[in-house]
N, C-alpha and C positions, 0 to 999 in steps of 0.2 A: 386549731383555729384560734386566732387572736381575738380579743375583745376590745371594747371601747373603754377608755379610762374616764371615770367620772370623779369630780371633786365636789365635796359637800361639807357643810359645817354642822351636820346633824349627827346624832350619836347612834342612829340605827340605819344600817345600809339597806338597800333594796336588793333585787335579784343580782347576784354577783358571781364572778369566777374566783377571784381572790381579793383579800382586803388587807390593808395595812394602815396604821395611823402613826403620826409623828407628833410628839408632845414637845413644844418649845420649852427650853429652860431659860428663865428670865434673868437678865443682868441689867443694871441700871447705869446709864451715863449721867454723871452728876451735873454737867453743864446744860442749862436750858437750850433746847433747839426747837425749830419748827417741826411739829409732829405731822401736820397735814395742812393742805391748802386746797380747798375745793372751789375751783374757778369755773367749772361747768363748760370748759372749752372742748372742742372736737367731739361734740355729741355725747360727752361723758356726764352722767348724772351724779357721779361721785358717791353713789349709794343713797342719795336723798330720795325720799318717797313720801306718800301721803300720810299725815298724822291725823287720823280720823277718816272714816270711810267716805264722807261727803266731799272732802277737799280734793281738787284736781291739781296735780303737780306736774309741770312739763317744762322742758328746755325751750328757750326762746332766744332769738336774736333781736327782738324788738328794743330791748334795753340791755345795758351791760355797764357795770362799774369799771371793769377792766376787760381787755380782750373784746370778744364779739358776742358772748353768750351769757345768760343768767338763768335762774330758775324762776318760773312764774307760778304763783299760787292763786287759785280762784275757786269758785263754787263752794265756798265755806258757809256753814250753817251755825257754827258755834265759835266763840272767841278763841277757844283752845285749839281748833282745827287749823293746821298749817302744813309744814313740811318737817320731816324728821330724818335722822340718820344715826345708825348705830356707830359708836366710836369705841367698841370693844377692841382691845389691842393697842389703843392710843391712850385712853384715860384709865387710871387705876384708883382703887379705893384709898381714901385717906391722903391723896396727893393734890397739890395745887397747880393750877394752870392759868395762863392768860389767853383769853378767847376774843376773837374779832369776827364780826359779820356785818355786811352792808345791806341796807334796806332801801327800797325805792317804791313810790306809788305816784300815780298821776291821774287816777280815775276821776271823772267829772263829779261823781257823787261824794268824793272824799272831802274831809275838812282840810283847812289850810295846814294843819299839823296833826300828827298821829303817833301814838305810842306803840312801838313794837317791842316784844320780849323774846329773849332766847332762854328757854328752860331746858331741864333735863329730867329724864325718868330713869329709874334704877330699881333693882330688886334688892331688898334687905330683909332678912329673916322670913323669906318666902313670900313677902308682900311687895307689890309694885308701889313705889313712892315717887314723889315729884319734888323738884327744887328749881331755883332760879339762878341763871348765870348773870343776867342783867337786863336792862332795858334802854331804849333810846327814843327820844322825842324827835321824829323826822319831819322835815318840811316838805310839802307837796312839790313834786317835780325836781327834787334834789336827792342825790344819794347821801345817806347818813350812816355813819359807822357806830355800831354797838361794840364797845370795847370794855371788858370787865375781867376781873380775876375771880376764880372760883376754887374752892377746896371741897372735894367730894367726900361724902361720909365714909367712915371706916366700915369695913365688912360689906360693902355694896358690890353688886355685879351688874353686868348688862347695861352699862351707861349709854344712853341715847340722847342726843340733842334734838330739840324741837322748837319751832317758832310759833308765835301766837300774836293776835292783834285783837283789841277790844271791839273794833268795828267789824261785825260779822259779815257785812256785805262787801267789804273792801278787798279787791284783788291787789296783790302786791308782788314785788320782785325781791329775790335775795341773790347775793353774789359774794364771792371771795371770803368764804368761811374758813378760818384758820385758828390754830392753837399752838402755843409754845409751852414747853415744860421739859421735865426730865424724861428721856427716851429709854424705854425698856427694850434692850436688844434680846433677840431670841436665837438660841442655838439649838439645832435639832437633836432630840434624843428619842430613841425608839420607844414606843409605847406598847403596841401589840401588833401581831402579824398572824394571819391565817392563810395558808395555801392549800389546806385540805389534802396534802400529799401523803398523809398517813392513813387515808381512807376513812377518816372519822369527821363527823360534823362538829366535834369539839363542844364549845359552849353555845353554839347557834341553835335556835329553835324556830319553828314556823308560827307566824301570827295568822292563825286560821288558814293555813296552807300546808302543803307537804314539802319537805325538804329531804334531800339525800345527796351523798357524795357520788359523783359520776365521773367516768373516764372517757366519755364521749366528746368532751371539749375541755380545754384548759388554756389559760393565758400563759402559765409557766408550769413546769412539772407535768404530771400526768392526770391530775384530778381537779375538779371544781365542785362547787355547791349548786345543785340543780333544784329549782323551785317549780312546783306545779300545783294545779287545782286552785288557782286564784280567780276570784270573781270581782275584786275591787282593788283600788289603788293601794290601800293601806295593808293589804294581805301580802306579806313579804317575810323574808328571813330577818331575824333580829338577834342581837347579842347584848348582854349586860356589860356596860363599860364602867360601872361604879368604881372599880378598883383603879381605873386609869384616869377618869375625867372627874375633876374636882370643881366645886363652885367657884366661879371667877376665873377659871382657867381659859386659856386660849389655844385651840387645837386645830390641826390640819388633818383632814381625812382623805384617804384615797382608796378607790376600789376599781376593779375591772369587771365589765358586764357585757354579755353577748346574748 
């Protein structure tokens, strides 16, 4: 019986039949190119979500800098709360980029002008740190572009962009977030693969659950890893990927589950 294929960016798989990961090998294109352009068209959030639990982030067609859609940020309680988006795989430690984002507001409670900021958070030496890309002084009722150059710190990982506004009650819109810089091309290289066809669980272990190799179901070959006696979501098979996954790396994971 065949299983269903799952893709994930996590290092511990859940219940599975077989699993394989691919580790991209990075090469750099020297000429600056557009790395991404988040325009929020066709119902696509482009990975942007709430930065801060209180903020509500949603797609809207009420306003747009280009096209028909933008992202609307409201229900903020702190100035740093806004929208955020991970740019892992686009931004790299120690490198420089040119960034652009457009802001708009027209709320009746807002001042005639308002400062918006684009910041970034990252992990360095095991700690979450913050930096600034730039800011723009926007006029009410007009789209305003924040355009700035930024160089990210060396040895940082997990670079995530986020927006903020000093007026904590002000709802606002963002659109057309983009960046240019040197592109890192990825070519696939095999990292690890488990098919359990030798009848062994290999390096896998159960997180408060039972696991065993079974011949009753398989996606390929004759065997799979069977998990039982689970009573919570986190109780699942696990494997240590320390030898394959390094800090700052960008990985693709694949597994089959039934």
